[in-house]
C-alpha positions as CSV (number, residue, x, y, z in Angstrom):
1,M,0.0,-0.1,0.1
2,R,1.3,3.4,-1.0
3,Q,2.1,5.6,1.9
4,L,3.8,8.8,0.8
5,K,2.9,12.0,2.4
6,I,3.4,15.1,0.2
7,S,3.0,18.6,1.6
8,E,3.8,22.2,0.3
9,R,3.1,25.7,1.9
10,P,4.5,29.0,2.1
11,V,6.5,29.8,5.3
12,L,4.7,32.1,7.9
13,Q,6.8,35.0,7.3
14,R,6.0,35.0,3.5
15,D,3.5,37.7,2.5
16,P,0.2,35.7,2.1
17,T,-1.0,37.8,-0.7
18,Q,1.9,36.9,-3.1
19,E,1.6,34.0,-5.5
20,V,3.4,30.8,-4.3
21,G,5.0,29.2,-7.4
22,N,7.3,26.2,-7.8
23,V,11.0,26.8,-8.5
24,G,12.2,24.7,-11.3
25,Y,9.6,22.0,-11.5
26,D,6.1,21.1,-10.3
27,F,6.9,19.5,-7.0
28,D,3.5,18.0,-6.2
29,K,3.0,16.7,-9.8
30,Y,6.4,15.0,-9.7
31,M,6.1,13.4,-6.4
32,S,2.5,12.2,-6.9
33,E,3.7,10.3,-9.9
34,L,6.4,8.2,-8.2
35,T,5.7,4.6,-7.4
36,G,7.1,1.9,-5.1
37,I,8.1,4.5,-2.6
38,S,6.9,5.5,0.8
39,G,7.7,8.2,3.4
40,R,7.3,12.0,3.3
41,S,8.4,15.0,1.3
42,C,7.6,18.6,2.0
43,R,8.2,21.8,0.0
44,L,8.4,25.3,1.7
45,N,8.4,28.4,-0.5
46,L,10.7,30.8,1.6
47,R,10.8,33.8,-0.9
48,D,9.9,34.7,-4.4
49,G,12.1,32.4,-6.2
50,L,13.4,30.4,-3.5
51,D,12.2,26.9,-2.4
52,L,13.3,24.6,0.4
53,S,12.3,20.9,0.1
54,G,12.9,17.9,2.5
55,F,12.7,14.2,1.5
56,D,12.6,11.2,3.9
57,L,11.8,8.3,1.6
58,N,11.9,4.6,1.7
59,L,12.6,3.3,-1.9
60,E,10.8,-0.2,-1.9
61,T,10.9,-1.2,-5.5
62,L,11.8,2.0,-7.3
63,T,14.7,1.8,-9.6
64,H,14.1,4.4,-12.0
65,T,12.1,7.5,-11.8
66,A,9.9,9.1,-14.4
67,H,11.6,11.9,-16.4
68,M,11.1,15.2,-14.7
69,K,11.3,18.6,-16.8
70,A,12.7,21.4,-15.0
71,E,13.1,25.3,-15.9
72,P,16.4,27.2,-15.7
73,C,17.3,27.3,-12.0
74,V,20.0,26.5,-9.5
75,T,19.7,23.5,-7.2
76,I,21.6,22.6,-4.1
77,Y,21.0,19.1,-2.8
78,I,22.4,17.7,0.5
79,M,22.3,14.0,0.6
80,L,22.0,12.7,4.2
81,E,21.1,9.1,3.2
82,G,20.9,7.3,-0.1
83,K,22.9,6.3,-3.2
84,G,22.4,5.7,-6.9
85,R,22.8,8.2,-9.6
86,G,21.0,10.9,-11.5
87,E,20.8,11.8,-15.3
88,I,20.3,15.2,-16.7
89,Y,19.7,15.8,-20.3
90,P,20.1,19.5,-21.6
91,S,17.4,20.7,-24.1
92,S,20.1,22.0,-26.5
93,S,22.1,18.9,-26.9
94,N,22.1,15.1,-27.0
95,Q,24.4,14.9,-23.9
96,T,23.6,12.8,-20.9
97,L,25.2,14.4,-17.8
98,D,25.6,11.7,-15.0
99,I,25.7,12.6,-11.3
100,P,26.6,9.8,-8.7
101,Y,24.6,10.1,-5.5
102,Q,26.5,9.3,-2.3
103,R,25.7,10.2,1.3
104,G,27.8,12.9,2.9
105,W,27.9,15.0,-0.3
106,T,26.4,18.2,-1.4
107,Y,25.4,18.6,-5.1
108,I,25.0,21.8,-7.0
109,S,23.3,21.9,-10.4
110,V,23.3,25.2,-12.4
111,M,20.9,25.1,-15.3
112,F,20.6,28.1,-17.7
113,E,18.4,26.3,-20.1
114,P,15.4,23.9,-19.7
115,V,16.4,20.3,-19.0
116,S,14.8,17.0,-18.4
117,G,16.1,14.1,-16.0
118,C,15.6,11.1,-13.9
119,S,17.1,9.3,-11.1
120,V,18.4,5.6,-10.9
121,L,18.0,4.3,-7.6
122,P,18.5,0.9,-5.9
123,P,15.4,-0.7,-4.2
124,N,15.1,-1.2,-0.5
125,T,17.2,1.9,0.5
126,L,16.5,5.0,2.3
127,F,16.8,8.4,0.6
128,K,17.1,11.4,2.9
129,G,18.1,14.9,2.1
130,I,17.3,18.5,1.5
131,D,16.9,20.4,-1.7
132,I,17.2,24.3,-2.0
133,R,16.2,25.7,-5.4
134,F,16.5,29.2,-6.5
135,T,15.6,31.0,-9.9
136,L,18.2,32.9,-11.9
137,D,16.4,36.1,-11.1
138,F,17.0,35.4,-7.4
139,L,20.6,34.9,-8.2
140,K,20.8,38.4,-9.9
141,K,19.1,39.9,-6.9
142,L,21.8,38.5,-4.7
143,Q,24.5,39.9,-7.4
144,Q,25.8,36.4,-7.6
145,F,24.7,35.7,-11.3
146,D,28.1,36.2,-12.7
147,L,29.6,33.7,-10.3
148,F,27.5,30.9,-11.5
149,K,27.7,31.9,-15.2
150,Q,31.6,31.5,-15.0
151,L,31.6,28.0,-13.7
152,D,33.3,25.6,-16.0
153,K,34.7,22.2,-16.2
154,N,38.0,23.4,-14.9
155,H,36.5,24.4,-11.6
156,P,37.5,21.9,-8.9
157,A,34.0,21.2,-7.8
158,C,32.9,20.3,-11.4
159,I,31.5,16.7,-12.0
160,T,30.5,17.3,-15.6
161,S,28.9,20.2,-17.7
162,S,27.6,21.1,-21.1
163,D,27.4,24.6,-22.7
164,N,24.3,25.7,-20.4
165,V,24.5,23.2,-17.6
166,W,27.1,22.8,-14.7
167,L,27.0,19.9,-12.2
168,G,29.3,20.0,-9.2
169,C,29.8,18.6,-5.7
170,T,31.6,19.1,-2.4
171,L,32.1,17.0,0.7
172,T,29.3,18.3,3.2
173,N,31.1,20.3,5.7
174,R,30.1,20.6,9.6
175,L,28.2,23.9,9.1
176,I,26.2,22.5,6.1
177,D,25.5,19.3,7.7
178,K,24.4,20.8,11.0
179,A,22.1,23.2,9.0
180,A,20.7,20.3,7.0
181,Q,20.1,18.1,10.0
182,F,17.9,20.9,11.5
183,I,16.0,21.4,8.4
184,I,15.2,17.6,7.9
185,D,14.3,17.3,11.7
186,N,11.9,20.2,11.4
187,I,10.5,20.7,7.8
188,F,7.8,18.1,8.3
189,G,6.5,19.5,11.5
190,P,4.3,22.6,12.4
191,P,5.4,26.0,11.1
192,D,6.9,26.9,14.6
193,H,10.5,26.8,13.2
194,D,9.8,28.5,9.7
195,L,12.2,31.5,10.5
196,Q,14.9,29.1,11.6
197,L,14.4,26.9,8.6
198,E,14.9,29.8,6.3
199,A,17.9,31.1,8.2
200,H,19.6,27.7,7.9
201,A,18.7,27.4,4.1
202,L,20.3,30.9,3.6
203,N,23.4,29.9,5.7
204,I,23.9,26.9,3.3
205,L,23.7,29.1,0.3
206,A,26.2,31.6,1.7
207,N,28.5,28.9,2.7
208,L,28.4,27.2,-0.8
209,L,28.8,30.6,-2.5
210,Q,32.0,31.1,-0.7
211,I,33.2,27.6,-1.6
212,L,32.5,28.0,-5.2
213,E,33.9,31.6,-5.4
214,Q,37.2,30.7,-3.8
215,G,37.4,27.3,-5.7
216,R,39.1,25.8,-2.7
217,K,40.5,22.4,-3.5
218,T,40.9,21.5,0.2
219,N,37.2,21.6,0.4
220,V,36.2,20.0,-2.8
221,E,36.5,16.3,-3.3
222,R,35.2,14.3,-6.3
223,P,32.8,11.6,-5.5
224,L,34.0,8.0,-4.9
225,T,34.0,5.7,-7.9
226,H,32.4,2.2,-7.7
227,R,35.9,0.9,-7.7
228,E,37.0,3.1,-4.8
229,A,33.9,2.2,-2.8
230,S,34.4,-1.6,-3.4
231,K,38.0,-1.1,-2.0
232,I,36.8,0.7,1.0
233,E,34.3,-2.2,1.6
234,Q,37.2,-4.6,1.4
235,V,39.1,-2.6,4.2
236,H,35.9,-2.8,6.2
237,Q,35.7,-6.4,5.9
238,M,39.4,-7.0,6.7
239,M,39.1,-5.0,10.0
240,L,36.1,-6.9,11.1
241,E,37.7,-10.4,10.2
242,N,40.8,-9.6,12.3
243,I,39.7,-7.0,14.8
244,A,42.6,-7.4,17.1
245,F,45.2,-6.7,14.5
246,P,46.9,-3.3,15.0
247,W,45.7,-1.9,11.6
248,T,47.4,1.3,10.3
249,I,45.9,3.7,7.6
250,S,48.9,3.1,5.4
251,E,48.8,-0.6,5.7
252,L,45.1,-0.7,4.8
253,A,45.6,1.5,1.9
254,R,48.3,-0.6,0.6
255,K,46.4,-3.8,0.8
256,V,43.6,-2.7,-1.3
257,G,45.7,-0.3,-3.5
258,L,44.1,2.9,-2.6
259,N,45.4,6.5,-1.8
260,E,45.5,7.0,2.0
261,K,43.6,10.3,1.6
262,R,40.8,8.7,-0.5
263,L,40.6,5.8,1.9
264,K,40.1,8.2,4.8
265,T,37.8,10.5,3.0
266,G,35.8,7.6,1.6
267,F,35.5,5.5,4.7
268,R,34.0,8.4,6.7
269,V,31.5,9.0,3.8
270,I,30.4,5.4,3.6
271,Y,30.4,4.4,7.4
272,G,30.1,7.8,9.0
273,Q,33.1,7.7,11.2
274,P,36.9,7.9,10.8
275,I,38.6,4.6,10.3
276,H,40.2,4.3,13.8
277,R,37.2,5.6,15.7
278,Y,35.0,2.9,13.7
279,L,37.4,0.1,14.7
280,Q,37.5,1.1,18.2
281,R,33.8,1.0,18.6
282,Q,33.7,-2.5,17.0
283,R,36.3,-3.6,19.4
284,L,34.4,-2.3,22.3
285,E,31.2,-4.0,21.0
286,Q,32.9,-7.2,20.7
287,S,34.3,-6.9,24.2
288,K,30.7,-6.7,25.5
289,I,29.9,-10.1,24.0
290,L,33.1,-11.7,25.3
291,L,32.4,-10.4,28.8
292,L,28.7,-11.2,28.9
293,E,28.4,-14.5,27.0
294,Q,31.8,-16.0,27.4
295,G,32.7,-14.8,31.0
296,L,36.3,-14.0,30.1
297,S,38.4,-11.8,32.4
298,V,39.1,-8.2,31.6
299,T,42.7,-9.0,30.7
300,E,41.5,-11.8,28.5
301,V,39.0,-9.7,26.7
302,S,41.4,-6.8,26.4
303,L,44.0,-9.0,24.6
304,N,41.3,-10.6,22.5
305,I,40.3,-7.3,20.9
306,G,43.7,-5.9,20.4
307,Y,44.6,-3.9,23.6
308,A,47.8,-5.1,25.1
309,N,47.1,-2.7,28.2
310,P,44.0,-3.7,30.1
311,S,43.9,-0.4,31.9
312,Y,43.8,1.4,28.7
313,F,41.0,-0.9,27.6
314,A,39.0,-0.2,30.9
315,Y,39.4,3.4,30.3
316,L,38.1,3.3,26.7
317,F,35.2,1.0,27.8
318,K,34.1,3.3,30.6
319,R,34.3,6.3,28.4
320,E,32.1,4.8,25.8
321,Y,29.4,3.0,28.0
322,G,29.7,4.8,31.4
323,C,30.6,1.7,33.4
324,S,33.7,-0.4,34.0
325,P,34.1,-3.7,32.0
326,S,34.5,-5.7,35.2
327,S,30.9,-4.6,36.2
328,L,29.5,-6.8,33.4
329,R,30.9,-10.1,34.5
């Protein structure tokens, strides 16, 4: 049974006498035509030419969305959960522009001409994120039109581009992630937080304008390829199969043939934590099993999970769980 809740409205601070239109595409029509999907989606009209949308969806059988037609606009999409890819077809060419979807990334689509597009998404996955769309006229009001017009394939954030369409991405930084989390936590509720929702959306826009203007390579990373993601999954499996081994970043990278920086960045994107923090948590989870189910001593458990110093293990355990390991025996 289909259970997809779709809502859209102007924010409380919006002038109620002004017409509330969609930016880029007909949100309600597009969402209503999707099949094999449940969850909720909401569009807020913040200002004339500025929309904010939130998506919290469960893709049950959906693998390929219907083609969506969009008018010229700029879109910022922050992916909190999900994977797959998107396809955009510029109206003035026969090109297909591909966008790989990965959690932990912020995507920017700049369209100076009408486009159509679709998403190719695996079934049985969560798809969660926020979408900020603004018209080209809104850009001109901000005096930022020239910045977007000058974006090209040589910009470090660029994924792909055509004559009138530019697609880019950047790793979601802490400021953007915090703002996006606030938005996704509050956009589906009552309008109590409308002012804060607008403020967070504008903060995200301001932060991305700065990143694009400066073209800072330190803040821009290309998405993981499927090959890189597969190698990072190999690293994950190796660590779990030999949890007590004193793994180092350099050794893990060497074993799978991956650059250390890409390994560290990619692992955090896929698993949500730095490598050593993730390994530490897995070791501590294993220690609880050994203490509760096998009745091993604290020293035996410490050695079993890779800590030669039982006192250090006890310190980590208490910091994580708020009690000493001996209290579980």
